[in-house]
C-alpha positions, 0 to 999 in steps of 0.5 A, a space after each residue: 579119563 575126565 571128559 567134562 570138556 567136549 568140543 565140536 565145530 560146525 565148519 559151515 556155519 563157522 560155529 564152535 560149541 564147547 560143552 562143559 558137563 561135570 567136574 571141572 579139571 582133574 580127578 583125584 587132584 590131591 594125588 600128583 603121582 596118580 597116572 590118571 591124574 597126569 594123563 588127564 592134565 596132559 589132555 586138558 592142556 591139549 584141549 585148551 590149546 585146541 580152544 585157543 586155535 579154533 578158527 570160527 566166528 562164534 563160540 558157544 559155551 554150554 555150562 552145567 557144572 558144580 565147579 572143580 579146579 580153579 586153575 583150569 577154569 581161570 585158564 579157560 576164562 582167559 583163553 575164551 576172553 582173549 579169543 577173536 571170535 564172539 563168545 556166548 556162554 549158556 548156564 544150564 542146570 546147577 552151575 557153581 564155583 569155578 564153573 561160574 568163572 568160565 561163564 564170565 568169558 562171554 562177550 558183552 551182553 552174551 551171558 545167558 542163563 536158562 530159566 530152569 538153572 541155579 547159580 552159586 558163587 562162594 569163597 575159594 576152598 581147599 584141603 591143607 595140613 601143615 605148621 602155622 606158618 604154612 597155613 597163615 601163608 595159605 589163608 593169604 593165598 586164598 584171600 588173593 584168590 577170592 579177590 581175584 575171582 571177585 574182580 573177574 565178576 566185577 569186570 562183567 557186572 560193573 558191580 564193585 569187588 567188594 559187592 561180589 566178595 560179600 556175595 561169595 561170603 554168604 553162609 560162612 563163605 559157602 555162598 547161596 544158590 541163586 535163581 536165574 532171576 536173582 543171578 540176572 539181578 546181581 548181573 552175573 548174567 545178562 539174559 534169561 532164556 527158555 530152552 525148547 526142551 526142559 534141561 535135566 537140571 540134575 544131571 550131576 546128581 551123583 555129585 550132590 555132596 559138592 553142592 554146598 547146600 549150606 543148611 546141612 547140619 555139621 553135627 550130622 555123622 556119615 550115616 546121617 549125611 548119607 541117609 539125608 543125601 539119599 532122601 534129597 535124591 529121591 525128592 529130586 527124582 520126584 520133582 523132576 517127574 513132577 516137572 515134566 508132568 506139570 510142564 505137559 499138563 499146563 504148558 503156557 501156564 507152567 512156572 518153572 520158578 514156582 516149582 524150584 521155590 517149592 523144591 527149596 521149601 521142601 529141602 529146608 523143611 527136610 533139613 529143619 526136621 533133621 536138625 531137630 532130630 539130631 538135637 533131640 537125640 543129642 539132648 537125650 544122650 546128654 540126659 542119660 549121661 547126666 543120669 549115669 553120673 548121678 548114679 555113679 556119684 550115689 554109688 560112690 557115696 554108698 560105698 563110702 558109707 558101707 566102709 565106714 559102717 564095716 570099720 565101726 562094726 570091726 572096732 565094736 567087735 574088737 577086730 582089726 579094721 583095714 586102717 588098724 591092720 595097716 597101723 599094726 604092720 607099720 608098728 611091727 618094725 617099731 615098739 608095738 601096738 599103741 594099746 600095749 604101750 598105753 597099758 604099760 604106761 597105766 601100770 607104771 603109774 599105778 605101781 604094778 
């Protein structure tokens, strides 16, 4: 059962807390006959109805999710946006894609982000198969969804829909990770807060493959990507340890943004190294293929020369060449070999 959404209520304080942690929506959403999908969809409807019926003064929504199902994100956004209680949203960890829609459901001035968080908006994506008519229609629908989501951002930020579409379209539509300060500058959030306990920003490390790290070379094969992702996981684990160590050692002087910038630089360097390795490998393979093609051409030329020499030797020795044999076979059903005809012609000319 998908447990990305958990709800708890403090009746005395009249505050409800909603924790969104992990992939939003349905597992295996592409398999409509999967019983797990059906059970999860039913459970989600119950939870969304539960949110709608919460009788409290405030709802605090903590979000640590790289995204998921846009349909459920839009549903939660609208229910929270229209709720009578005061809604506050708290972005934590790596929050991206559909999860950013939910972050916009807060009341005015109540969108918060941890200083240790990263924020990502990007174009809507899907998987598809079908004919040109279907795919053209799907493209139109995806563009409508992009505009719809950009309008939700615009309503909360005061920036234009066009501005948000441009943000979403960065890196060929895969977006760009924003630091907490960058997210505030672009008005996706209102305030940056410092958590009392450092948030484990990579609690969803096993979902690293869907984090839209835009610089991953598309030329990587499956094995290379797996190696690359494992190295990033190790790197992130090391950074978490360094993060905790530096925070304890430096305390007030600790700067989380510098740590993230350092991580970003190392990731970009690692990606650059992979791109170089892949490019060098491709060049080497192409060079070897060119050499093979040249050798094959040389071999063919030598075989042609050898055949010519064999034919010449055969003619000089009075033997039939392959060409001659073919001619003889063709003449067997006619008047004989052309040499016999020529001899007879010469004999007749000199009276023999």
